Structures are given as structure tokens and as C-alpha cells.
N, C-alpha and C positions, 0 to 999 in steps of 0.2 A: 504494500500500500504506500502511495506517495506521502511525503511529509505534509504537514498542515501548510507549510510555506509553499510547497509545490502545488498543493490543491488550490490555495488562494491565487497563486500566479495563473493557473489554468482558468480559474473563474474570471479573473480580470481580463485575460486575453480574449476569452470567448464572449465577454459581455458587451452589449451595446450601451450599457450604462456604467462605464468605467469610473466616472467621478463618484457615483453612488457606492460602488464597491470600495473604492479608496476611502471614502468618508466613513463607511460602516466599519471597515478594518481599523481605521484610526480610533474610532470610538470604542470598539471592542478592546483594542490594545490598551487604551487608557483605563477603561473599567477594570480589566483584569490586572493591571498594574497597581491599582489603588485599593480595590475591595473585591477580590475574586469570590469570596464566600458570600458577599452581600448582593451579588447580582446573579442573574440567571436563575435556573431552576435545578434543584437537586434530582439526581437519578440514582439508580441502584449502583452499588459497589463504589461509591465515592465519586462518580462522574457527575458533571454538571453540564447544562446546555444554556447558551446565551444567544438569544435571537435579536439581531439588529439588521432588519431587512435592507438589502437583499442577501445578507449572510446569516448563517447559523453556525456557531462554533461549539464544539464538544470539547470539554477540558476536564482536567483533574487539578486539585490544589494539594500540594504537599506543604502543610503548615510548618512542620519542623524544619524543613529546608528553605522555607520562604520561596517556594517555586510553584509556578503555574505551567502546566504542560498542556498545550493545545494539541489535541489528538486528531481532530478532523474538522474541516471547514466545508460547508455545503453552500452553494448559491441557490437562491430562490427567486 
């Protein structure tokens, strides 16, 4: 499976709304950088999902390491 960065790049390249994809990616990056457990919705096994259309990001938060790992990005 491609990395989340590769997925985002493919979404951006294929999009007719590249500015919207860029803006959503920037907002997601900021939210995950400041309050990853306070945004999005929790899922099983410690996964979370954050929707900022046209993107949906699936991620995990490792509090002890102060790390957010984006696992998958989908374009909508």
C-alpha cells in the first residue's frame, strides 16, 4: 500500500480541485499537529478518522511518543 504522502500526491494530481485538496491537507496537518485526540472520530483499535472534504484521513496517535501516524488518505 502506498504511503499516506503518496496517496495525497495521487489525489492532488488527479483532482480538478487542487486548491481545495491543498487547503484541506493544510488544515488536517495543523489539526493533527495541535490536538490529534480532540479532532476526528475514534474507531476500533486506536484508529481515528478526520474528515475535511475533499479529504478523509485515517490516523493513529501515539501519546507516549508524541507522534501522529497518518495511515491512509482518501479523496472524496
